[in-house]
N, C-alpha and C positions, 0 to 999 in steps of 0.2 A: 347437326343431324343426330336424331336419336338412334340408339343401337338396339340390336336384337340379341336377346340373351340365350336363345336356344338355337343350336346348330347341330345337324346330324347328317351323316353320310354325304358330306360335301355340299349340303343344301343349307340355306339360311332358314328353312322351315318346311314343313310338309305342305302348308297351304297359305297363300296370301289372299286376302279379301281387299279388293280395290274399291274404295268408296264405302264409308260407314254411315250411310243414311238409313232410310227406312228398311230396306231389304238387307243391305250389307251389315248393319249392326246386329240384326237378328241371325244372319248366317255366321257371323263371328262368334256370337254367344253360343249357338248350337255346336259349332265346330270346336269351341274350347272345351266342350263336354267330352269330346272324342279324342282330342290330341292336345298336348301342351306345346306344340310347335306350330302355332297359328299366329299370323301377323296381319293386322289391319292397317291399311293405308288410307289416310284422310287428307285431302288437299288443303283443308282449312282446320277447323276444330269440330269435334262431333256435335251434331245438332245445331250447327251454325244457321243463322237466319236467312241465308241466301239460297239454301238448297230447297228441294221439294219437301223436306221435313218441316219447313217453316209454316206458320199459320196456326199454331196452337193445337188444333184438333183435326181429326178425320172421323168420318162416319164408319161404324162397324155395323154390319147387318148380316143376317142369315138368309134373308130372302132378297131377291134382286132379279133383274132381267138379264138373260144371257145364258151361257152354256151351263147345263146341269153338272158338267164335270168339275166345276169349281167347288161344288158343295162339300165334298170330303176335305178339301183344303181349308174351307171355312170352318168346318168342325174341328179340325186339328188346330187351326189358328186360335179359335176360341179357348181351347184347352191350354194352349201354350201362353196366351196372354195371362191366364190365371197363374200358370207356373212362374212366369216372369215376375208377377206381382208378389207371389209368395216368396220367391228367392231373394228379391231385393227390398221388400217392404214398401214398395211404391204403389200408389193408386193410379193405375194407368187407364183402365177401361171402366167408364161410368155406365152402368147397365140401366139405361133409362127407356129402352124401347125405341122403335122407329116407325115412321109412317111413310108409305108410298101413296101419293095423292094424285088423282087424275080423273079423267072422264069415265063414267061408269062403264060404258061399252067401248072405251078407247083402247088403242094398241098398247099403251104403257101398262095399264093395270092388267090387261089380258096377258101380257108377257110375264109380268111379275107373278101372277097367280099360276100360270102354266108351269113356271120353273119351281115354284113352291110346292105344287102338287106332285110333280115328278120326284122331287127330293124328299117329300114327306116333312117339309119344314113347318114348324109350328107357326100359325098365323091366324088372324081374325079379320074378317071383312066387315068394314064399318060403312053403313049407308050414310047418306048426307045428314040426316037428322041426328043420328047417333054421333057422328063425327063432330057436328056443330056443338052438341051438348058436352062431349068429353074434351074437345080441344077448340074452344071458342077463339083462340088466338088466330086461327086461320079463317080468312074471309073466303068462303067457298063459292064456287059457281053453281048454277042451278042443277047441273047434271053430274056433280062430283060424287066420288066415293073414295074410300081409302082402304089400304091393307095395313094392318098393324102387325109388326114383328116384335114379339115379346123378348126376344134374345138380342135385339139390337142395342146399340149404345154409342158412346162417343169416346174416342181414344185421344189421350194427351200425347201429342207427337214428340215434343222435346223430352218429356219425362220418359217416354218409352225408349227412345234411342239412347239416352244417357244411362238408363238403367241396364239395358242390354250390354252396353260397352263395359260398364262397371262390373257386371256379372262375368263377362268374358275375362276381364283383367284379374278378377278374383280366382279364375281358373288358370292363370298364368299366360293368357294371351298377351301379345305385345301390340300396342297401338302406337303408330307413327303419325302424329298430327302434323299439320302444316307441311305435308310431304306429297305434293302433287305428282302423280305418276305420268311421265311423259311418253313412255313406250313400254310395250311388252313384246317379248320375242321368244318363240318356242325353239328349243334346241332338241337334240336327239333324246335327252333324258330329263328335261326340265323346262322351266320358263324363267327367262331373265326379265326382271322388273327394274325399270330405270326411272329415277327421279333426279333431274339435273345431271350432276357429275357422278352420282352414286348409283350402283346397281346391286341387286340381290338375286339369288337364284332359288326357286322353289320347285317342289315336285309338281304342284298344281296351283292354279290361280282362278279365283272367282272375280269376274268383272261385274260390279254392282254400283256403277257410278252414275246412274240415272241419266239426267240430261247431258252429262259429259261423256257418256259411254261411246258415242260414235267415234271419238278420237282413237279408241282402242279396238275398233271393230274391223273385220274384213269387209271388202267392198260389197260382197253379196248381201250383207246385212245393212250396210249403209243405204243401199238402194231401196230398202223396204222400211226404213225408219226415218223419223224426223223429230227434232227437238222443238217443243212447243212451249209457249209462254202461257201459264195458267194464272189467273188472278183471283183474289179473294176479297171479300168486303164484310165489314162489321157495322152494327147499328146499336144505338142505345134504346132500351125499352122504356115506354112511358110508365109502365109498372113492372119493375124487374121481378117482382114476386111471381108474376104470371109466366115467366120464361126460365124458371129454374129447371134443372133436369127432372125433378119430381113431377113437374106439371107440363113440360114442353119437350116431347121426344124429338129425336133427330127426324128430319123429314127430307123427302125427295119428291118434288112436285113437277110433273111433266105434262105439257100440252103441245100441240102442233105450233102454236104461236109464241109460246114462251115457257121457260122452265127455270127452276131455282131449287137449291138444296140448302140445308142449314143445320145448325146445332144449337143447343140451349146455352144459356149464359153460365158457362163453367166458372167464370170469374165473378159472378154475381152482378155484373154490370152490362157487358156487351153480348149481343147475339150475332152469331155468324149467319149471314144470309147472302148467298152467292149465286150468280147466274151459272147455269150448267152448260157444259159443252161449248165454251167460248174461247178455247185455246187457239192461239195463232202461232204460225211457224216462225221460229227465230233461227238465224244462222250461227249465233254466238251465245252460248249459255252464260257467258260472263258479262255480256253487254247487251242488254235489251231494256226497254222502258219498264221501270217498276211502278210508275204512276199510271192510273187508269186514264184512258182517253176520254174526251168529252162525250163521245157516243157510248162508251161503256158505262160511264156514270149515269147518263140519261136513261139507258135501258135498265140499269140496276134500280134506280130510284122509281121508275115507272112500275117495275115488277114488284118491288117490295111494298109500294104503296097499295097495290091491289091485293097482294097475297096476305100481308101482315100489317094491318093498320095500327096495331099496338106498338109498332116500332116507329121512332122518330125518323122521317124520311130524309136523313142526312147521313152520309157515309162518314163515320168517325175514325175509321181506320181501314186501310187497304194495302195490299201488297201483291207482288207477282213473283212467280217462281218457275224455273225450268223443269221439264220432265220429258222423258223420251217416250214417244208414241210409235207403235208399230202399225203397219198397213192394215192389219185385221183387228187391231186393238187388243189382241191377246199377248201376254208377256213373252219374253225370250228367256227360257229356263232350260238349260242343258248344255252339253258339250258343243263346241263349234264343229266338230267332226268326229268320226269314229275313233281316231287315234289321237285326237287333240287332248292337250292338258289344260286348255282354257275353257272355263265354264261360264256361261252367261247367266246373269240373274238381273235382268234389266228390262226396259221397254214396257213398264206397267201401265202406261197410257193414262196416267192421272187417277188410277183406281187401285193401286197396289197396297196401300197401307193397312187396310183391314185384314189382308192376308199375309202381312209381312212376316209374322212368326212362322206361319205354315210354309211359305215359300222359302224362308231362310232355313228352315229345318230340312226341306228337300235338298236345297243347294248344298248345305253342309254335308249331309249324309252321302249324297251322290258324288260330290267332288273328293271326298275322302275315301271313296270306294266301299262304303259300308252297305249300300244297297242301291239298286236302280229301280225306279217305280214304273209300272205300266199305266196305260190310260192317260198319258200326258202328251200325246202327239200334238195336241192343239197349242202347246206352249214351246215345243222343241224348235230351236233355231233352224234345224235342217229343213223345216217345212218351206222355207223360202229359197232353198237351193234350186228347186225345179220349177218355181212359179214364175 
């Protein structure tokens, strides 16, 4: 078992971060800027391929459908991705733009445009003809249009997480790998964190263990969350030069009958193209099917054949990952209660990575008592106490 180098006032540290995935790694990095008594617990190794970090890439975008309250967090996240790149020398966010594609008068594009206009986010509306001319890789329907986000891009997930952890360690944070947390228990003045036969005591704790978080949650949150299996798929391009980040922005394409999102060939070979919203409930994040079902394969191939004829309609790689979903699909970010020392940063419902730096920043600053932000009622865990 690894040891902790910093002890103070009877504690093993000021803050423990449980789970060093997408949000936890960023919270550890931000917390390490504020204190040298920060410890991260990872059940396996950072950025391991079985967690929701797996899958190479995630979409970053500044326009989306959903609550306008997310936009300030997106702005902060964008700045912090740049800070992480500058601090570590890693290329993490490829700024290639992004497309939202759908029916001209459909609910999807209407929602995207409404949110963009409320937030004042930069965007460009592309009619069918202009879209077909600029991005011929997409086989469009007769009444299609698109919204282009010039600030969107694609994030390299494993590179982002390992960079954040390295930056935290450079700031004297301690990382305990292969140390699964089996329980957390609040006392009168701290939180006891237990892994197997070993326990530590911290002033405060952040729970950021994604699909595994339910094991450390109170019952009232378990009742409003579920762990879901999310799968991804990749294809080979007939002409890889047409699917580079310079020519093929990230995309999200939504209709009533089918939907798909994807990313360019960051490896120069394979294109991510994945069905949207197909997560299925799993009772055990450690044991669920990683292989796609026959129905999932058929649906994926049918969709990619229609949407992207420049891809060979054969799945060359696929995988599945666990993530925690909330009932309302908004995250759990905040204290478990008014006097609690346990802070939740989980339940991102398959969409947290783009905001990981921003949410990690909030979690670190609030859990270390540096400030408490207003306007975040839609993510506070206590919203489920009375529902």
